[in-house]
N, C-alpha and C positions, 0 to 999 in steps of 0.2 A: 594361251592367248595373252596373259599378262606376265609371262616368264621374265624375271629379271627386273621387274618394276619395284619401286619403293612406295609402300602404302602406309599412310598414317591414319589410324582409326581412333578418334577421340570417343571415349566411353566404350571400350572394347573388351571389358573383362567378363561380362556375363550376358545372358539373354541373346537378343538379336546381334548385339555388337560382337559377342564371342563367336557366334556362328559366321559372321562376316569375316572376322579375322582368320578363322579356320579355313574358310573357302578361298579367300585371297591367297593365303599361304599355300594351300593345296594346288592352286592354279599357277604357282610359281613366283608370287611376289614376296619380297621381304617386308614383314609387317612390324610396325611400331605401334603399340596400343597403349592408351592411357587408362588409368583407374584413379579413383579418388579415395576409396576406403577399402575396397575388396582386394587387398594385397595377396592373400592366399589364393583366391580364385584366379587372379591375374597370373600368378606364378604357375599354378596348375595348368592354365590354358597354354602358356608358353611351353611348358614341358610336353603337353599333348601335341602341340604343333611340331616341336622339334623331334619328338618320337616318331612322328609320321613323315619325317624327312624335310619339314619346312623350316623357315627361318623367322624368328619372332623375338621381340623384346617388349617388356612392359615397363612403363614409366609412370610414376605417380604425378598427377597433375589434375587438380580440381578444375573442371570446366567453367566454374563460376569465377575463377581467378584468372583474369586476362593475362597477367604477367607470367604466371606459371604455364599457361597454355601456349603462349607465344614462345617461351623459352624451350618447352618440350619440342615444338615443331622446329625451331632453329637448330637445336642440338641434333635432332634426327637428320635434318638436311646436311649439317656439317659432317656428321658421321658417315652418311651414305652418299653424299655428293649432290643430292636433289630430293625432291618429293614429286612423285608421279601421280599418286592417287591420294586424295583426302576424303575420308568418310566421316561426316559429322553425325555421330550416333548418340551422343550424350543427351539425356533428357530426364525431366522429372514430371511427375503427375501429382498434382494436389487437387483434391475434390472436396468441395464444401459448398453449402448454400451461399448465395450471393451475400446475404446479410451477415454471414459468419466468416467469410473468406478474409484472411488477414493480409495486410499490406506486405508483410514479410514474405508470405507465400507467393504473392503476386510478383514481387520483385525478383525472387529466386527463380520463378518460372520464366520470366523474361531473360534473366541473366544466363541461364543454362540452355533453354530451348531456342532462344533467338540470338542473344548477344554473342554466345560462344561460337555460333555458326559464322557470324560476321568476323569475329576476331580470328578464328582458325583459318578461314578462307583467305582473309587479307594477308595473314602471315605466310600460309602455305603457297599462295600465288607468287610470292617473292622468290620462291625456290622451284617453281614449275616451268617447264618448257613446253614446246609444241606438243600437243596430244595429251596434256594434263587432264585429269578428271577430278571434279568435285561432286560428291554425292552426299546429300543430306537425308537423314531419316526423319520424315515428317509424320503425318498421321491422317487417316481417312476422316478423323474428327474435324479437319479443316473444312470438309465438305458437309459433314453431318454430325451434329451433337444431339443425340436422341434422348438424353436424360439430363436432369438438373445437376448443378454443382460443377459443371465442367467448362464454364465460360472462359476462365483464364487460360486453361489448357487449349481449348479450341482456338482462342485468339492467337496464342503463341504459334500454333501449327499453321494457322491461316497466314500469319506474318511471313512464314517461310516461302509461301507461294510467290509473293511479291519480291522478296529478297532474292530468290532464285532467278526470277526473270531479270532483275536489275543486274545481278552479278554476271549472268550469262552474257549480257550486253557488254559489260566492262571487260570481260576476259575473252570474248569470242575472237577478237582480232588476233589474239595470241594462240589461237587453236586450242583453247582450254574449254571444255564443256562443263556446265553446271546444271545439275538436275536434282529433283526432290522426289524421293520415294515415299509414298503414303500407305503404310500398311494398315490393315484392319486388325481385328482381334487376332493375336498370335499367342500360341501356347508358350508361356515363359513362367518363371518362378513368381513374377509380380502379377501375372494375369493368367493363371492356369485354366486349361479348358474344362476343369472340374470345379472351378471356383464359384462363388456365390452369384456372380453376374453372368456366368457362361450360358445358362439356359436362355435368358432374355436376349443376350446378344446373338446367339445362334438363330433365334427366331426371326431376327431382322435381316438375315443374310440370304442371298440367292443360293449359295452353297452353305448348308447348315453345319459348318464345322469351323474350328479355329485353324488359322494358318500355322505352318511349321516354320521355325526359325531358318531352316535350311532353304525354304522357298524364297524367303526374303533375301538371304545371302546369295542365292543363285541369280536373282534379279540384279543385285548390286554388282556382282561379278560381271554380268553381261554389260552393264552400263560402264564398267571400268575398262572394258576391252575395246579392241579396234572396230568391231562391228557396230558399235553404238556411237561412232564418231560424228554422226549427223543429227544426234539428239541433244538438244540443249535448251535450257530455259523451261523445261517441262516438269510438271507435277504429275507423277505416274502412280496411279492407284493400284494396289494389290491387296484387295480386301474381301475376296469371296462374294462380291456383290452387296456388301454392307451399304454402300452408297448408291446402289442401282435404283 
């Protein structure tokens, strides 16, 4: 469905991002993924994709560094002729009581969770044609934050709802769709389904289990394909009923 497309995944070296990179490559896209510090994981992921017959490249670019992120996208577009699919997956999670939350953590949350989405989309759109796809990984916490300490994170993910709607308006005339995927608890190294919070989170869900990274990747691949061409400006929840 996306055979021959050029996909850029910011924050693609591990967890959900790695699963997305694998799925897009398996579906026929050439994938350029960024990492900030996990060079070994990124190299291993590229090797796995290539061993499976896919095409991938890893590029170091901190999503908090607008210049580095723009350069990575420009270089990918120059190397491959265009960008067809942008996946904004980079994100950070800082949790602390309101009175203890530092301004540095607040600023970094905004820089990576919100500003990098704007920066990457603005640059990638310069290299996209008709049928381009922009997909951002938000969070169900934009809809529901059921525990303390997550105000800044929830704010950053809520901001993506409005940003997605606005950018969909800006790019719609060019046939480019912009959507926001909002996962619930997903089994990753950072939030394992056997972790300290897992029991409490599962109790809040209609389906009492964590999601799988492959389930999120499959949803992203659908949005990247031709069958999703009439979906834009949407925030689409995939959270096992966490927000139900």
